[in-house]
C-alpha positions in Angstrom: -18.9 16.7 3.3 -16.7 18.1 5.9 -16.1 21.6 5.5 -12.3 21.5 5.6 -9.6 19.0 5.6 -6.7 18.7 8.0 -3.0 17.8 7.5 -3.7 14.3 7.9 -6.0 14.5 4.8 -4.5 13.8 1.2 -4.5 16.8 -1.2 -7.6 16.5 -3.4 -9.1 18.1 -6.4 -12.7 19.5 -6.7 -15.0 17.6 -9.2 -18.2 19.2 -10.9 -19.8 15.5 -10.6 -18.4 12.9 -8.5 -20.5 13.6 -5.2 -23.7 14.0 -6.8 -24.8 10.6 -6.1 -25.2 11.1 -2.5 -28.6 9.8 -2.0 -27.8 6.6 -4.4 -24.9 5.8 -2.2 -27.1 5.4 1.0 -28.7 2.8 -0.6 -25.2 1.2 -1.4 -21.5 -4.2 5.3 -13.6 -20.5 24.2 -14.3 -21.0 27.3 -16.4 -21.9 30.1 -19.7 -20.7 29.3 -21.0 -21.5 25.7 -22.1 -18.6 24.0 -25.3 -20.8 22.7 -26.4 -20.9 26.3 -29.8 -19.6 27.7 -29.2 -16.2 28.3 -28.9 -15.0 31.9 -29.3 -12.2 34.2 -26.2 -10.8 35.5 -25.4 -11.7 39.1 -26.2 -8.0 40.2 -28.8 -6.5 42.8 -30.4 -4.7 39.8 -30.0 -6.8 36.9 -31.8 -4.1 34.6 -29.0 -1.9 33.4 -26.9 -2.7 36.5 -23.6 -0.9 36.5 -24.3 1.4 33.9 -22.4 4.3 35.6 -18.9 2.3 36.0 -18.8 1.7 32.1 -15.9 3.2 30.5 -14.9 2.7 26.5 -10.9 2.4 26.4 -9.5 4.8 24.4 -12.9 6.7 23.7 -12.7 10.2 23.2 -16.8 10.7 23.9 -19.0 8.1 25.0 -23.0 8.4 26.0 -24.6 5.3 27.6 -28.2 5.0 28.0 -30.6 2.4 29.4 -33.2 1.2 27.1 -36.3 -0.8 27.6 -35.8 -2.3 23.6 -32.4 -2.6 21.9 -33.7 -3.8 18.9 -34.9 -1.7 16.6 -38.3 -2.2 17.5 -37.5 0.6 20.1 -34.1 2.1 19.1 -36.1 3.6 15.9 -38.4 5.4 18.1 -35.7 6.4 21.0 -33.3 7.6 18.3 -30.6 5.1 19.0 -30.4 4.0 15.4 -31.0 5.4 11.9 -33.3 3.6 9.7 -31.5 5.2 6.6 -28.3 3.4 7.4 -29.6 0.1 6.9 -32.3 1.2 4.3 -32.3 -1.2 1.4 -30.1 -3.9 3.1 -32.6 -6.4 4.3 -36.0 -8.1 2.8 -39.1 -5.4 3.8 -40.8 -8.4 5.5 -38.0 -9.6 7.7 -39.1 -9.9 11.2 -38.1 -7.6 14.0 -37.5 -9.2 17.3 -38.8 -7.5 20.6 -38.2 -7.8 24.4 -34.3 -7.1 24.5 -33.8 -4.8 27.2 -30.3 -3.3 28.2 -27.7 -0.8 28.0 -26.4 1.2 24.5 -23.3 3.1 24.4 -22.7 5.6 21.5 -19.2 7.2 21.2 -16.2 7.8 19.1 -12.6 7.2 18.9 -10.1 10.0 18.3 -10.2 11.1 14.5 -9.1 13.4 12.3 -12.0 13.1 9.5 -15.7 14.4 10.1 -17.7 12.4 7.5 -20.5 10.7 10.1 -23.1 13.2 11.0 -24.7 11.0 13.7 -25.7 12.8 16.5 -24.5 16.2 15.1 -20.9 15.1 16.1 -19.5 15.4 13.0 -16.7 12.9 13.9 -15.5 9.8 12.6 -14.9 6.5 14.1 -18.3 6.5 16.0 -19.4 3.1 17.4 -22.4 1.6 19.0 -22.0 -0.9 21.8 -25.1 -3.1 23.1 -25.6 -4.8 26.2 -28.2 -7.2 26.8 -29.8 -7.6 30.5 -30.2 -11.1 29.4 -26.4 -11.9 28.4 -25.7 -15.6 27.0 -21.8 -15.0 27.5 -20.9 -13.8 24.1 -19.9 -10.9 22.0 -20.3 -10.4 18.4 -18.5 -7.8 16.7 -19.0 -5.9 13.2 -17.8 -3.6 10.5 -20.3 -2.0 8.1 -21.1 -2.4 4.7 -20.3 -0.2 1.6 -19.7 3.2 3.1 -22.5 3.6 5.5 -22.4 4.4 9.2 -22.4 2.3 12.5 -26.1 1.3 12.4 -26.1 -0.3 9.3 -26.4 -3.5 10.4 -28.7 -3.1 13.0 -31.6 -5.1 11.1 -29.7 -7.8 9.5 -27.4 -8.7 12.4 -27.7 -6.8 15.5 -31.7 -7.6 16.0 -31.1 -10.9 15.5 -28.0 -11.6 17.6 -29.4 -9.6 20.6 -32.1 -11.6 20.6 -30.0 -14.8 21.1 -28.6 -12.9 24.0 -25.2 -11.9 22.5 -23.6 -8.2 23.3 -22.8 -6.5 20.0 -20.7 -3.8 18.9 -20.2 -1.9 15.4 -18.2 0.7 13.8 -18.4 3.1 11.0 -14.8 2.0 10.2 -13.5 5.6 10.4 -14.8 7.1 7.2 -18.1 7.0 5.7 -19.8 8.2 2.6 -19.1 8.9 -1.2 -15.9 11.0 -0.4 -14.6 8.5 1.7 -11.4 8.3 0.0 -10.5 11.7 1.1 -9.2 10.7 4.4 -5.7 9.3 4.9 -2.5 10.7 3.6 -1.4 8.0 1.1 -3.6 5.8 -1.4 -5.2 3.3 0.2 -5.1 4.6 3.8 -8.8 5.2 4.1 -9.5 1.3 3.6 -6.3 0.5 5.7 -8.1 2.6 8.4 -11.3 0.1 8.3 -9.1 -2.8 9.6 -7.7 -0.7 12.2 -11.0 0.6 13.6 -12.5 -2.6 14.1 -9.6 -4.2 15.9 -9.6 -1.2 18.1 -13.3 -1.3 18.6 -13.0 -5.3 19.5 -10.5 -4.7 22.0 -12.7 -1.9 23.9 -15.9 -4.0 23.7 -14.4 -7.0 25.2 -13.6 -4.8 28.0 -16.8 -3.2 28.3 -18.2 -6.4 28.4 -16.2 -7.5 31.0 -17.0 -4.4 33.0 -21.0 -5.0 32.6 -20.9 -8.6 33.4 -18.0 -9.0 35.6 -16.4 -11.5 33.5 -15.0 -11.2 29.8 -16.7 -13.0 27.0 -16.5 -16.6 26.7 -16.7 -16.3 22.9 -16.2 -13.3 20.2 -17.3 -14.0 17.1 -16.8 -11.3 14.3 -18.9 -10.8 11.1 -20.3 -8.8 8.6 -21.5 -8.2 4.9 -19.9 -7.1 2.0 -17.0 -4.6 3.1 -17.8 -5.6 6.5 -17.3 -9.1 5.0 -13.9 -8.4 3.9 -13.2 -6.9 7.4 -14.1 -10.5 8.8 -11.4 -11.8 6.3 -8.6 -9.3 7.3 -9.1 -9.7 11.2 -9.1 -13.5 11.1 -6.0 -13.3 9.1 -4.3 -10.5 11.1 -5.7 -10.6 14.8 -7.2 -14.5 15.0 -6.3 -13.9 18.7 -9.2 -11.3 19.5 -11.8 -13.9 17.9 -13.1 -17.4 18.2 -14.1 -17.3 14.6 -16.3 -15.0 12.1 -19.0 -15.5 9.4 -18.1 -13.9 6.2 -21.0 -12.4 4.2 -20.1 -11.6 0.7 -16.9 -9.9 1.5 -14.7 -7.9 -0.8 -11.7 -9.2 -2.0 -8.8 -7.1 -2.5 -5.7 -8.5 -4.2 -3.0 -6.6 -5.6 -2.5 -9.1 -8.9 -6.1 -9.4 -9.3 -9.1 -10.0 -9.2 -10.6 -7.3 -6.9 -13.3 -4.8 -8.1 -11.2 -2.6 -10.3 -10.8 -5.6 -12.8 -14.2 -6.1 -12.9 -16.2 -3.1 -12.7 -14.6 -1.4 -15.6 -15.8 -4.3 -18.4 -19.3 -4.0 -16.9 -19.5 0.0 -17.6 -17.6 -0.4 -20.9 -20.0 -3.0 -22.5 -23.3 -2.5 -20.6 -24.1 0.2 -22.7 -23.6 -1.9 -25.9 -25.8 -4.6 -24.3 -28.5 -2.4 -23.1 -29.0 -0.8 -26.8 -29.8 -4.4 -28.4 -28.7 -4.6 -31.9 -25.9 -6.7 -33.7 -23.5 -5.8 -30.7 -25.4 -6.7 -27.9 -24.5 -10.4 -27.8 -21.2 -9.6 -27.9 -21.4 -7.4 -25.2 -23.0 -9.6 -23.0 -20.4 -12.2 -23.7 -17.7 -9.8 -22.3 -19.8 -9.1 -19.1 -20.0 -13.2 -18.9 -16.4 -13.2 -19.3 -15.7 -10.8 -16.6 -17.6 -12.8 -14.2 -21.1 -11.5 -14.1 -23.0 -14.8 -14.6 -25.2 -16.0 -17.3 -28.7 -15.9 -15.3 -28.4 -12.4 -13.9 -28.9 -10.3 -16.9 -32.2 -9.1 -15.4 -30.1 -7.5 -12.5 -27.7 -5.3 -14.8 -30.0 -2.2 -15.8 -30.3 -1.5 -11.6 -26.6 -2.1 -10.8 -25.6 -0.2 -14.1 -28.0 2.8 -12.3 -26.7 2.3 -9.0 -23.8 0.7 -8.2 -21.3 -0.1 -11.1 -20.5 3.6 -12.1 -20.2 5.0 -8.4 -18.3 2.0 -7.0 -15.9 1.8 -9.6 -14.9 5.8 -9.3 -15.0 6.1 -5.7 -12.8 3.0 -4.9 -10.3 3.7 -7.9 -9.9 7.1 -6.4 -8.8 5.5 -3.1 -6.4 3.3 -4.5 -5.3 5.2 -8.0 -6.0 9.0 -7.7 -3.9 9.8 -10.2 -5.7 8.2 -13.0 -8.0 11.2 -13.8 -5.6 14.0 -13.5 -7.1 17.0 -11.3 -10.7 15.4 -11.3 -11.8 13.9 -8.4 -13.6 10.7 -8.9 -13.8 10.4 -12.4 -16.7 11.5 -14.9 -19.9 9.7 -14.1 -21.1 7.5 -17.0 -18.4 8.6 -19.0 -18.1 7.2 -22.6 -15.4 4.9 -23.3 -12.9 6.5 -25.1 -13.0 10.0 -23.5 -9.8 11.1 -21.3 -9.5 9.5 -18.1 -13.0 7.5 -18.3 -13.4 4.7 -15.6 -15.0 2.6 -18.5 -11.5 2.3 -19.9 -9.5 1.4 -16.5 -7.2 -1.3 -16.9 -5.7 -2.3 -13.4 -3.3 -4.5 -14.8 -1.2 -1.8 -16.3 -1.6 0.7 -14.1 1.9 2.1 -12.2 3.3 -0.1 -9.4 2.4 2.4 -7.0 -1.2 1.5 -7.4 -0.5 -2.4 -7.0 1.1 -1.5 -3.9 -1.6 0.7 -2.8 -3.9 -2.4 -3.1 -1.1 -4.6 -1.7 -1.8 -2.7 1.7 -5.2 -3.9 1.9 -4.9 -6.9 0.2 -5.8 -10.6 1.6 -3.8 -13.6 1.9 -5.9 -16.6 2.9 -4.2 -17.2 6.0 -7.4 -17.1 8.5 -6.0 -18.2 12.1 -9.7 -19.0 13.4 -12.6 -21.0 11.6 -14.3 -18.8 9.3 -17.7 -19.7 7.5 -18.0 -17.7 3.9 -21.5 -17.1 2.2 -22.0 -15.6 -1.4 -25.0 -15.7 -3.9 -24.5 -17.0 -7.2 -26.3 -14.0 -8.8 -24.1 -11.2 -7.0 -23.1 -8.8 -9.7 -21.9 -6.0 -7.7 -18.8 -8.6 -6.6 -19.4 -11.5 -9.1 -18.8 -14.7 -7.2 -16.0 -16.3 -9.7 -14.2 -13.1 -9.0 -14.8 -12.9 -5.4 -15.4 -15.8 -3.1 -14.6 -18.4 -5.3 -11.1 -16.9 -5.4 -10.8 -16.4 -2.1 -11.7 -19.8 -0.8 -9.1 -21.1 -3.3 -6.4 -18.8 -1.5 -7.5 -20.2 1.9 -6.7 -23.9 1.0 -3.6 -22.8 -0.8 -2.0 -21.4 2.4 -3.0 -24.4 4.0 -5.9 -23.1 6.2 -8.8 -25.3 4.1 -9.5 -27.2 7.6 -10.8 -23.8 9.2 -13.3 -22.6 6.2 -16.4 -23.8 5.1 -17.7 -22.0 2.2 -21.1 -21.9 0.6 -22.2 -20.7 -2.6 -26.1 -19.5 -2.3 -28.2 -20.3 -5.5 -30.0 -17.5 -6.6 -28.9 -15.3 -3.7 -27.8 -11.5 -5.0 -25.5 -8.7 -3.4 -28.7 -6.8 -1.8 -31.4 -8.5 -0.1 -33.9 -5.6 -0.7 -33.7 -6.7 -4.6 -35.5 -10.3 -3.7 -38.4 -7.8 -2.9 -38.1 -6.3 -6.4 -37.8 -9.5 -8.3 -39.8 -12.1 -6.3 -39.6 -15.4 -7.8 -36.0 -14.6 -9.0 -33.8 -14.4 -6.4 -33.9 -15.6 -2.8 -32.7 -13.3 0.5 -29.3 -14.0 2.1 -30.1 -13.3 5.5 -31.4 -16.5 6.6 -28.5 -18.3 5.0 -26.3 -15.7 7.2 -28.0 -17.0 10.1 -27.7 -20.2 9.4 -24.3 -19.9 9.0 -23.9 -18.3 12.2 -25.6 -20.9 14.1 -23.5 -23.3 12.4 -20.6 -21.6 13.3 -21.8 -21.9 17.1 -21.9 -25.5 17.0 -18.4 -25.6 15.2 -16.7 -23.7 18.0 -19.0 -24.7 21.2 -19.5 -28.2 20.3 -16.9 -29.2 17.8 -19.6 -30.0 15.5 -18.0 -29.3 12.2 -20.3 -27.8 9.5 -21.1 -29.5 6.4 -18.4 -29.6 3.6 -18.6 -26.1 1.4 -21.0 -26.7 -1.5 -23.7 -24.8 -3.4 -26.9 -24.6 -1.5 -29.7 -25.0 -3.5 -32.9 -22.7 -3.8 -35.4 -25.2 -2.8 -38.2 -25.7 -5.8 -41.5 -23.9 -5.2 -40.6 -22.7 -1.8 -43.1 -19.7 -1.0 -41.5 -16.3 -0.1 -42.0 -16.7 3.6 -40.2 -20.1 3.9 -37.2 -18.3 1.7 -37.2 -15.5 4.5 -37.1 -17.8 7.4 -35.1 -20.7 6.2 -31.5 -21.5 4.7 -30.3 -25.0 5.5 -26.8 -25.5 4.6 -26.9 -29.5 4.5 
């Protein structure tokens, strides 16, 4: 938490309890050479880390470039070039880690006025990481992080795998991090709006760095991410399709000024879950209310965990970002307040809030007007962003905008929002990471070979599949 705020930050109030869950929150994102080609060594006299001294990140206020024998987490954990706490809980425990990817890593930051990110002792936001493998396939993958995490959050789920396939990789912390991210910016909605600006900024800079390193621009630039990172994929393909050849949206957050959005479903969960958990005559009615709000029947076994870890904190901090006036002088509400108490987030009614709140959400809202191929996937048992209130709606938006030919949407049976829960509930959930990888390779074929992916549908969970198979296989068609 920064020691002070500058004139670029909204005036905020103090709170006795809003920021007490930092630990919990840490658990809480065309052309000549095809990007699927066999990785090749750059045509230089010394291929390993060649050209390191000439690399510059346009617009960066600070950058540090290091030559590494291993760019994946098999090496970066020991060398200090990643932060395991940043990706904790996002992937299954037994997800294999590839090895044998030497190259250059650049860490740094762009100019910014907020200081929530303490990586490297810099206490500076808008940090980024760029990884340049010696054996390059001609492509670049850019990602924003999930939740309110920092730039290494995708290292296990995305970076390791795409580096092993020969891609250059870049990721950003989105310009603000942590449970007080809403303090950044002058107006409600500014902090989330910055996420989009920072990913655009990084994409442009990373394309330039790739060109410096390999002496030719990337043949293909792909954007991908999960949760809030998936939201960024959608927004980038709507607003800056010229920067990308396509994207994979993994359970992206849906923001719409008219709803649905997270602030229309989460209060229902907070309001009715306690009665459901208490049992008794009101339990069935409470369960029915959660089902109507989008939390699917069959997902009840996930509700206790999400009530304890996600629902309350997520509602309060994102509501504070777009509607700080709801709770008066309290910052980010009162944790686990009882319905009926003053300014309780369990009673929050987005539809009845002032027009200014809806305008704040409108500044970060999605339209469905994508300009490049997009593959969206989400689990049917997602109970943080219920699928009927999120990707089902976004897919309809894309079709209503006349862009349906650019979209493939796959509903992953028994997938949920956080892959580590597949370890906690063996036999009841399937991990999403292999489905993301299937979607990514399908996007490669779609763009590179003109081979359209299968039509969108619900991808069934194979009956009787063992955990090892579910961890490595997720055929889309």
